N, C-alpha and C positions, 0 to 999 in steps of 0.2 A: 502583250498580252499573252496570254498560253490558255489556248482549253483545247480539249480533248474533241479527236474526230475519229469515226473508224470508217468513216464509207468511201474518202477521198483518197484518192492515191494520183501518184505525181509529184512534180516540184511547185506546181501552183494552182489554188484553187479555182475550180470553175465557177464558185458561187460568185456574184456581181459584187454583192455587198461585204465580199471579204478582197477587194482591191487591194494590190498589195504584199496579202498574206502568201508566206512560205509554208509550205510543211514538209513535216521531216516522218519517213516511218523508222520506228524503233523497235527493238526485239517485241517478238511477238504478234507484228502487226498493228503495231498502234502507231497512232498517226497525233501530232503536234502541230497545232496550226499556229504559227510565231508572224504576229503584227496585223497587218490589216484594220477594217476599219470597226465592223460590228458583226454579231451573228442576227440575222433576222428571225425575232422571235426565241432567242436564248438571254438568260442571262449569264454576262459576264466577267471575268476577273477583271478589274483596273491596276491591280498591283503588276508592278514592273520585274517579276521573280529573274533578274541577270544572272545566270549558270552558264560560266563558261562550258566549251567541249567538254575540258579536263575534267573542269566539277561534274558535271553529268559522266563522262565514262569513269571517274573515281568510285560513285554510283552505284553504276553497275555493277562493277568489280565485285564491290565488297556484296551487295545484294544477290550475286549469282555465287560468292565463296558462302554467302549466308546461308543458300537455297539448296546449292550441290555439294557443298564442302562439310560433310559426316565425320568431321574427325579425319577424314584423308586429306593428301593434300590434294587440290585440283590444279592441271597442265593448264599454262598459260593459253594455249593452243585452245583448250577448248574453252577457257572463258572467251578469250578472241570471237571464238566462233559462235556461241550462243548469243552474245550479247550484239554481236555487229561492231566490233572495236577493232582498229588495225591493232597487229600484233603488237609491231613495234613501239608504237604512243602507249601501250598497255603496259609494255615493260616498264616504260619510263614513270608511269602514273603509280605501277604496285611498287617501285624501290620509294618514289615517294611515301606511300602510306606504309612501306615497311618503317620507315625512317620516321613516321608519326607513332608507329607500335599498336597501328591498325591489326596489320598481318604480319605472317614471318612467312620463312621462305625454309625449303628444304630440297637439297640436293640430289641430283643421279635420275638413274632409270622409273623410280616410282616418285620424284619429285615433284614439288609444285608448290603452290600457296596456299595458306590457312588463315583463319580470323584468330588474332590471340586473345579475343575474348569471344561471350557467346555473343552470337545477335542480337538478344535482348539489354546487350551492355551496350551496345554501339548505336549511338541516335544518327540521324539524316544531319541534323544540325552540327554536331561534333564533325563529320567528314567533309562536310562542305565547308564550315570555319577551318580546316586545316588544309584544303586544300587552294579557298580559294582567298583565304586571307580574311581579316577584318576589313571588308571594303568600306570606307567611308562617302559619301554622299559628293556625287562631283561638285567642284564648286560651279553656280552659274555665273551668268552676267548679271543676275539678277538677285544673286546673293546678296546684296548691299538692302534691300528691300525687302519689306515685311511682307510672307507670305502667308496668305491667308488659310491655303489647305497646309499649311505645314506639320499642324497637328492631328493633321489628317491623315496627314502620310507616316506620322511617327507612329500612331495608332496600327497603322496598316503593317509596318516594319514590327511592330512587339508582336502582331499579332503572326505573322509568319513565322518567326522567330519562337513563338509559345509551340505552335504547329510540329516544327521540323524538328526545336528541340527535346519534345516527347513524344517524339515515332519515334519509335527501335525499327530495325532492321527486321527483325524478327516479326513487329508487326506487319510491315511491307512484304514480305513472303508469305504471312496467313492471309493477306488482304489480297494478294496477286493468285493466289494456289487456290481463294473462295470466288472469286472472281473467275479462274479457267474453269471451276466446276459447273457455275452457272451459265456459263455463255452456252448456246444452241444456235447453232448455225443454221442459217434462213435461205436456203435453196429456190429461187427462183428460176423454174424452166418457162 
C-alpha cells in the first residue's frame, strides 16, 4: 500500500498503527509510506502498485526532462542531483529510455538528454510498461482454486491502467507546479 505523508521523517513510522511501514523521502521532501497495516482515520489504497526502483527512477527522469527540458539538453548530473538518483544508475536508465525512443542524447560540452516527443504526448503508462515490462500476475499456490476477489482485482488493475494511460507528463508537471504554488509553510515556534 502506498499513501502520501508529509510530516514523517526517518526510515520507520512512529505511528503504532503503521507497524512495519517504511518511509522513503523523495525529491521535493515528499514521503512515501510503503507497507504497514493502516492509517488511523484515513482512507487508504488497497491496490498493490508494485513499481521497481528502476521504474520509479525512469518516471522521475522523464518528469525532470519534461519540467526542465525547454528544448535544450539536460545534463545527467543535473537530473541526478534534482531527483536524487545515483548518477551511474541514471545513465543506465536513460540508455534504456533512449532505446525505447523516449529520450535522445546530445554529445559534447553542451550535451545531455532531451525528450523525443512533447511531454503531453508521453504517458506514465507508456514509460512504466516499457521499463517494467508487461508483468503478469504471479502464480500462487491458490491459483487452482476459484478466487472470490478475482473480479475485484481485475477491476482495480483496469482502473490503475486507465489512470496511468491517460496521465501525460505535461499533466504531472502542471499539477506539481500548482501544488508548489499552493504550499504554505507552517512555522511552529
